[in-house]
C-alpha positions in Angstrom: -3.6 1.5 6.3 -4.4 2.3 9.4 -2.8 0.1 12.6 -5.8 -2.6 12.0 -4.1 -4.9 14.9 -6.0 -3.1 17.6 -8.8 -3.1 16.3 -12.7 -4.3 16.6 -12.6 -7.2 14.3 -15.5 -5.6 11.6 -13.0 -2.3 11.1 -9.9 -4.7 10.3 -11.7 -6.7 7.9 -13.4 -3.9 6.1 -9.5 -1.9 6.0 -8.4 -5.8 4.6 -11.0 -5.8 2.0 -10.2 -2.3 0.8 -6.9 -2.9 0.9 -7.3 -6.1 -1.7 -9.3 -3.7 -3.5 -6.7 -1.1 -4.0 -3.9 -3.6 -4.5 -5.9 -6.1 -6.8 -7.3 -3.3 -8.8 -4.7 -1.1 -11.5 -7.3 1.4 -11.1 -10.2 1.9 -8.6 -12.6 4.6 -7.7 -14.3 4.9 -4.3 -18.1 6.3 -5.8 -21.3 7.2 -4.8 -23.3 5.5 -7.0 -21.9 3.7 -9.9 -20.3 5.4 -13.4 -23.5 4.7 -15.3 -25.7 6.1 -12.1 -23.8 8.5 -9.9 -25.1 9.6 -6.4 -23.2 13.0 -6.1 -21.7 15.5 -8.9 -18.6 15.2 -7.4 -18.4 11.0 -8.5 -20.4 11.9 -11.2 -17.9 14.2 -12.7 -14.7 11.7 -11.3 -15.4 8.7 -13.0 -16.9 10.8 -16.2 -13.0 12.0 -16.2 -12.2 8.3 -15.7 -14.2 6.9 -19.1 -12.6 10.3 -21.1 -9.4 8.5 -20.9 -10.7 5.3 -22.6 -8.6 3.2 -20.1 -10.2 0.5 -17.7 -10.8 0.9 -14.4 -12.7 -0.3 -11.4 -15.1 1.7 -8.8 -17.0 0.6 -5.4 -20.2 2.3 -4.8 -20.1 2.9 -1.1 -23.5 3.7 -1.2 -24.4 -0.1 -1.3 -21.6 -0.9 1.1 -22.3 0.8 4.8 -18.7 0.0 6.2 -16.6 0.6 3.7 -18.5 4.2 3.6 -17.9 4.6 7.2 -14.2 2.9 7.0 -12.3 4.0 4.1 -11.7 7.5 4.8 -9.8 5.9 7.9 -7.3 4.0 5.2 -5.3 7.1 3.6 -6.7 9.6 6.2 -8.7 11.2 3.1 -12.4 11.7 4.8 -14.3 12.8 1.6 -15.6 11.0 -1.9 -14.7 9.9 -4.1 -11.7 8.7 -3.7 -9.5 7.7 -6.8 -6.9 4.8 -6.3 -4.3 4.0 -9.0 -1.1 1.5 -8.7 -2.5 1.0 -4.9 -1.4 4.9 -4.7 -4.0 7.5 -3.2 -4.2 9.9 -6.0 -7.4 11.9 -4.4 -10.3 13.1 -4.5 -12.7 14.7 -7.7 -10.6 18.2 -8.0 -7.2 16.3 -8.4 -8.7 13.6 -10.4 -9.8 16.3 -12.7 -6.7 18.4 -12.8 -4.7 15.2 -13.5 -7.4 14.7 -16.4 -7.2 18.6 -17.2 -3.3 17.9 -18.0 -3.2 14.4 -19.6 -1.7 13.1 -16.3 -4.2 11.0 -15.6 -4.6 9.0 -19.1 -0.9 8.8 -18.8 -1.5 7.5 -14.9 -4.1 4.7 -15.8 -2.2 3.4 -18.6 0.7 2.6 -16.6 -1.3 1.2 -14.1 -3.4 -1.2 -16.6 -0.1 -2.1 -18.6 
């Protein structure tokens, strides 16, 4: 997480909120829209890959929260959406999520995080 001590209070609070979401949910996907109503193809494919594992996951609709949409890229220096966190660690975006799903690694990582 970016050094929050010298930041604007809104940025600091947003990064702290993101940190809380990432650490309090075993698996969380930051996406455009929801798994039921994704707002972009990348978010759709990533959330579908997560759903196909049968494992639980949380999601944050970044389009419904302008501060998260704006500041999430600063959290782990990852500029694009969606962003997948498992066990508090950034896994990556859509392409990495699909690669993990194809190899079977996604289900294993999610099951371990949810255990």
